[in-house]
N, C-alpha and C positions, 0 to 999 in steps of 0.2 A: 067839539073831543078836544079835549087839551093836550096839543099837539108835544109845549113843551115837557108834561109830564110823561109823554109816551119816549121821547128820543130820549129823556134820561134814565128810562128803565131799560130800554133796548141798548141804549150805549151809555154803560154808567160811567165810564171813563174819566177821571179824575184831573187826569197829565193834559189833557188835549187843549192847546193853543187856543185863544180870538180866532176865527180865520182872517185877519190883518195881519197878524203877524206873521202869519204862516206870508203874505206879500213880501214882508220886509225880510224875511229870513231869504227869498228870493227874488227879488228886484231884478227889476229889466235889465239885460245885457247890456253895455256903455259900447255900442258897435257903431262903422257909417252907417250912413242910408244905403239899404240896397242888400248890405249884406245879411246871409239867411243863416240860420240854424236848423240844422239838418241832422236825424238820429237813423241810427241800426237799429231797433229795437226785438231782438229776435228768442222766443223760447229757447231753454240750454237744454236742447236736448240731444244736443251735438253733433247733427245732420245739417251742413248748411248747404245749397245746393247752390247751380248757377243764378237761376231765379233770385237767390240773395245777394249772389255779388252784384249781377245785372241793376239792382236797382239799390246797393251800398254804393255801385259805384257811379251812379245819378248823384246821388245824395253825398257823397263828397265832393263830388266835380265843381255842383253847384255851390256847396259852404266854399270850398276855397277856392274855386273861379270868381265868388263876389267877397272874398273877405272875412269869411263867416265863420262858422263852429259845426263840425262835426263831431256828434259824441253817442255813444253804447249804452244803450239804456237795456239791462235784462227783464225782460217781464215772466218771473215764477212764480206768478200766482198757481198754479197748478204743478204742486209736487210731482204727482200722478210720473208726467213726463221729466224731470229733471234727473241729468244724465251727469255723473261726477266727469269737472275738465272739461264739460262742454264750451264754457265762457273761453276759456283760454285758447281752446279746439278754436273758436270762432274768430279772436283775436289774430292766431297763427295764422288762420286758413288767409284773411284779408290781410297781412302784414305782407304773405306769400305773392300777394297780387298785388302788393306797391301802396292798396290802401291804408293809411294811417290815421286813425282817431286823437284827437283833438284831447279829447276827456272822455271819463267813463267807469262803469265798471271794470276795475284791474289795470287801469291806465293810471301812470304813474305822472301825472300832470299839474301844477299850479293854477292850472283855469276849475280844475274837482271843486266847484262851489255850488254846485245846485245839487247834489246826490243826499242821501245814498241814492244809487244809479244800480241797487234790487230792488222790485216793487215790492218785493215780503218787508221790507226793510224801513216803507217808506208806509206801512199801516197805520198811525196817529194821523197822518192827513187826511187819508180816503176817510177814514170815524167823525173823524171833526168835519168833515162838507157832507155825509153820510146824516149827522146828526142835526146839520144846519137843515138840509131837506126835507127831515121827519119833523121837524120844530116846524117848516113854511109849509106843511101839509102837503109835499110833493113827494113823499116816499114812504112807505110801509111797509109792515110785517106782513111776510106769505108765509102760511103755514099749508100749505098743497104739499102731497110726498109724490115721489118721483112716479110711483102709479099712478096717481091722480091725474099727473102732468101728462103721463101716456096715454090715458083715455079719453085727455083732451084733444091731444096731436092725433089719435085715430082716428076720432069724430071727426075733426077739422078736415083730415084727408076725405075722409070717406063721402062729406059733404062737397069735396074741392074747393075747400076755405084756404086762404091764409094762415100757417101754422103759426102759434104763440098764445102768448098772455094777454091778452088783450078782449075789450068791451064786454060781451056777458061770459067773455071765459073768463076774466078776471076773481074768480074766485072770491079773495079778500082785500080784493080794493076798497071794498064798502062794509065790511065789518065793524061791526059797531065797537066802540069801547068795550064795556062789556065783553062781549066776543073775545076779543083780544087779549086782555088779561087773562083770563079764563083759560086761552088753550098758553099765555106764560106761565097762569098757577101749575097748570098740568104737565108743564116742562116740554111742549110740543116743538121740535127743532123749527125754526123761520130764517128764512133768506132777508133780504133789504130789497125791496122791488121799490124802482122809478115810479113815481105817479104819471104817467106822460101827458102834458097838455095836448097834443097835439089829437091831429084829424085826420084820416086815412084819404080823405075824399080830398084835404088840398094838396094842391103840387108848388112845389116852390123849386125857381130856377137856379142855378147853381154854377159858378163859372168854377171848373178844374182846369188847374195850370196846363194838362197836357192833352186833355178832351174836348178844353173848349165849355160850351155854354150845357149843360145837359139838366135834366128835368127831371124830380124825385119827388116819394109822397110824401107829407110829415107822419116822422115816426107819430106810432098811437100804441106801440107795445111796451106793455108796464117792464121791460128788463129788467135782472136782477144787478144790483149793484154793489150786491155785500155779499157773499155765500154765508155759510152758514159758520165754516169758523172765524168769521168777521175779517176775511181775506175779501178783497175787491174782482170785480169781474174784469175781464180786459178792458170793457168799453170804459167804466170807469175809470179805472186806475191810466186811460188812456186819455180821458182829458185831464184830467189836473194833473200829469204828469206834461203832457207837453207844457199846459201852461206853466208851471210853475217851472220847469225845466226851458221854458220859453224858446218852446222851438217853432218857426216862423213856418217853416214849409214840410208836410208830411207826402212822402212820395211813397204809394205804393201801390200792390199790384189790384190789378180792377175787380178781382174775386171780394175786396174789402167794398168794394160802391154799395151794397147791399144794406152795408152798414151806418153806412153816411148820413142817415136821417138819424138815426139814434147818437151820434154824434154830434151834430147841428143841434140837435133838444139838448143833449147835456150840456156845450159849453153855453147855452145864452141860460138855463135854471141855473148853472153855475155864479155864473157874471162874466165868464172867461171870452176876452177876444179870441175867437176862431182861428187858428190857422189857416195859411194856405194846404190846399189838398191837390196833387198830380196823381194819377191812377194811370201805372205804366201798363202795355198790352202786354200781355201774355204771351211768352218763348213760345213759337211753333216751329215743326218741320215738317216735313215733306216724307209722306209713308206712304210709297208708291206713289199715287195718283190723288192720293187725300192727305189735307191737311189739317194736321192734329197736335196740341199742345204737346209739350215734351213731359212725359210720365215718368213718377219714382220708378215706376215696375218695369216700363220696360226699356227704358231710357239708361244706359250708362251714364254717358255725356252730362246727364243733369248734375251729377257728384261731382262736387270740388276735387275729391280724393281722383276721379277721372285723368283730369289732366295733370294730375301730383303724379300719380305713378306710370301716365302715357309718357311723362317730360316736356308737357309744352311751357315754352318758353313764355313767362307768369307776363311778359311784358305785350308780348304776342297775343296771347287771351284778352287781356285789357283791352288793347287797340282793335283788336274785331268785334269787343260788344261795344266799344263808340261806335263802331258807324254801322250798328242798329239803333243805340240813343241817339244820335246827334244827324241826320241827314244829310251833315255835309261837313263831316270829318274827313271820308273820304277819300274828298276833293282836296280838305287842307291840307292830308297827309304826303298827298300825292305831290303838291307844290312845295310844300315841306318838308321834305325827306329824310333831313339832320336836326329837324326840331323835335324836344321831348314833348308826346301828345297833352302833358300838364299845360303846355301854352295854347293849346286850342281855346280858343273861347267859349266852352259848353254853356248852352242856353235850352232850359227847359221847353222852350218857347220849338226847337226844333224836335224837340222828340214826337215819336211817333204816336199816332191815337189809334190805327188797328194791329192785326198780331204781328208781330215780329218773328220776322222767318230764320231759324239759326239752320246754317249750313255748314257743316264741317268741313267738307271739302275747302270752304272760304278761308276757315279757318286754319285749315293746314296751309294754304297760299301765302296768309298771314305770316304764319309760323316760319313760314320758308327764308321770304324775304325777310325778316325780325334777326333772324340767327343769321343770313347771312352781313348782316352790319356787323357783326362781334369779329373784334381781337382773335389770334389764336389763343391768347392768356385768356379770353372772357368766355372763348368757347368752351376753352377746360375747366376752369372755373364752375360753370354750368355743369355741363355733365358729371363732372366728379360731383357735384355736391348732388346729383341725382343719382348717381351707382353710389355714396356712401350709405343712402337710405334705400335704393330699390336694386340695386346692382347684385350680381351674381357675388360669392366669393372671387371667381375669376376677375370678376370686372375690374373687383375691387385692388388685386395684384397687378393687373393691368395697370390702372390707373395711378399707385402709388409711384413710378417712372412718370413723371410730368413731365422731363425733357423728352423722353422719346414719343409721348401723346402727342407733344405740342409739334413735334416733328412730322409726324403722319398727319395731324389736323390742317396744318401748313398746305400740304399734297394734297390729300383729299379737297379741302373745302378751297383750294387755289388761293389761299388767303397771300394778295401779296403780288397775286400774279394780274396778267392783264384779264383775266375774266375770270369773277369769284362764281363758284360753283352755288348751286342752290340744293342741297340734295338733304339735306339735314332739316327733317320735319320736328320734330321731337327728339328728347335724350334718348327714349328707349331706343329709338328706328338707329340714333345717330351714333349709340353706344357700338350696335349690331353691326357697323355697316366698316367699322375699324376690325371685326375678327379673324379678318386673315393676315392682320398683322402680329398675330399669337397663333405659336404653334398647338396650344390646347384648345383654341376656338377655331384654327382652321380646316376649317368644313369642303375642300375642293369636288368643282363637280368636272369631271376631265370630259368636255364634250370635247372635242378634237373632229374636225372634218375630213380627216386624212387617216392613212392607215397605217399600222403601228411600226414599220419598217421606217416609213416618213419620218413618223413624231420620234419616235426613237434617237433615229440618227441626229435630225434636228437639235435637240433637246441635249444630246452626246458631245456634239462637238460646240455647242453654243459655252457648254460646261466647261469645256477646253480653251476657251478661250476668253473667259467671260478673267474680266479684270476690274474691280472694287474703287480702283483710283481714276480707271475712263470717265472722261465726258461724256456728256451726253453725245458729239459728233462721233468721237471715238467708239460709243459702246453701240451705234447704231450702224458702223463701219462696217462690224464685227459679226450684225445681224443680217446685213447685205452680203458679205463674205461666206454666212453659213447659206441664204437662199441657193447665191447663185452653184455653190458646192451641188446640193440638194434639186435641182430642177426648177427654183422659183426666179421668176426676172428678178434682180435686182435694183432697178429699177421701172417708178411706178408706167414712165414712161414709153417703156421699154414693155411693160405687159400689154398695155392699152392697142400699141403698135400691131401685136402679134399674139395674141392672148395665146391659140391654141399650141405656140410652141414651150408653154411653160404648163408646171402641173400648178399655178399659181402664180401671186405675187411677193413682193419682201412683206407686205402687209398680213398675208398671210403667216409667214415665217411667226413674223412680229406677236400674232394673235396664239399662235403652239406654244411660244414660250410664257406667255400670258397667264393664259388656262391653267399650267404649272404649277407658274410661280404665285400668281394670284387663286388660281380654283374656279377663273369664268374670265367669258374674252372678253368683257369689257372691264378697263382699271383706268388708275390715273397713272401720268407717266412711267412706264415698267421699268425704265432707269433708277430712276429717283426712287422709288417703292424698292428694287435690287437693294443698293446703297443703304437706305435706314432698315431693312431686314438683315443686312451684313451676307459677307463672301459665306461662313458656312452654311446658315439657313437659306440662305440662296441655290445654293449648291444641294444640299438636301435635296428642296423642292424638285429641281430639274431631273434629279434623279429619281425622284418618287414620282412625278410624274407619267413614266414610260409607261407605256403600255406595254401588258405582258404577254410575251409572244409563245 
């Protein structure tokens, strides 16, 4: 068969460069020894999930720890899955979590010398290499219809055989020259398939950067490399793009392990050096007593939108993922609490080989710790950014008064005090925690432990005595005065010495005041709460807190 003629017939493009010219267009990167080039290569579907962030964080950390490059490539060969604005969404999502690309699609960078970074814009490169494979007798046209392929799969499944286009099932692999040109003359649609040189009976030992040595079979599948519209499949584009973008390390989910034999053969037949591969373990969760993979359908926490809408501090999410990605990160962070996580010496050799357990309770703990390191100004900025995007109209009005909110945060979080509180887990709950400082969101639960006569008397008398100019000592002296007047022990020592002699202690009086002012029996320092609320609002709450007689 005249393969050169066939290649020219199947791919008649006149503008394709000689293969060596592509090597000149995309030369080896000038980097230090050991620097890694990694990439994130999503489809433009608009959905980026925790697993993407998990892998992207590993890519970004490895690239930047070694002084390499982290780039964004968009695998848009399937137009049916394309969603407008999806690329921008990917970039925004990763930027929110502090991950930045050095080059790539929609990235304004002087390093953008290996594009285009959209696969559909690189069609001429794929076609040039497909044409070369046909000329070498390593690729051929396949005229099988979808219906014919479905029947083959059904037969293979019924026989409990591996499904695919290989061996006796590769119907078009051995078409004669006459048969091929007859089909072309009849204008039958066709795809271009790889003519695999592999044998599934042969085993390959492969060094996976994460999982260690693994054994796979040689590829014997005649996979499609160019679809009927001339656009490449994922496998073919993956090999060519990773070669010409000079990717040195591909980190991807373990679900891609089954494709590894295909990629090994493609790189070999194309004459390219195979990059290193590391297959990450799947993110798992405990569902009762069962450990299972995180699911788009069952688990809202798989979507990155979940973390943004709930208001998780982005650095906390990243730090938690770092504890899953590198087994020694948690210990390092404990010893270096003041250091940026980017200073941690990230290593692919420390990545787990088996399923990583995602624990949202552990994330909440990390989030509390991380938020507790922020100043009042930083806490305000974080909460306010969440309020602008997800808060209610009332929240937006509240946060417009920055000075007031910062005063509240200083008190509620104990910022600058002897003991920093760690009550805020995420922005949503943090904003809600401030509701009682505003009349429109004050929702009291008047759960007094004493009768109406006692409660009302305490509230009325304290309202009469209250002076916002009092310091904490003077304020508490008046609480003691009220306690004594209504039969409560003004000193805890007195109550402990003879509890039967009193209705309760001064602490019980303070609780009555706290419930009336804050709507709950526990709150930060009540004197300071009332000072922030102001005299009028505090007195109104003491009045409204009375029990109807």
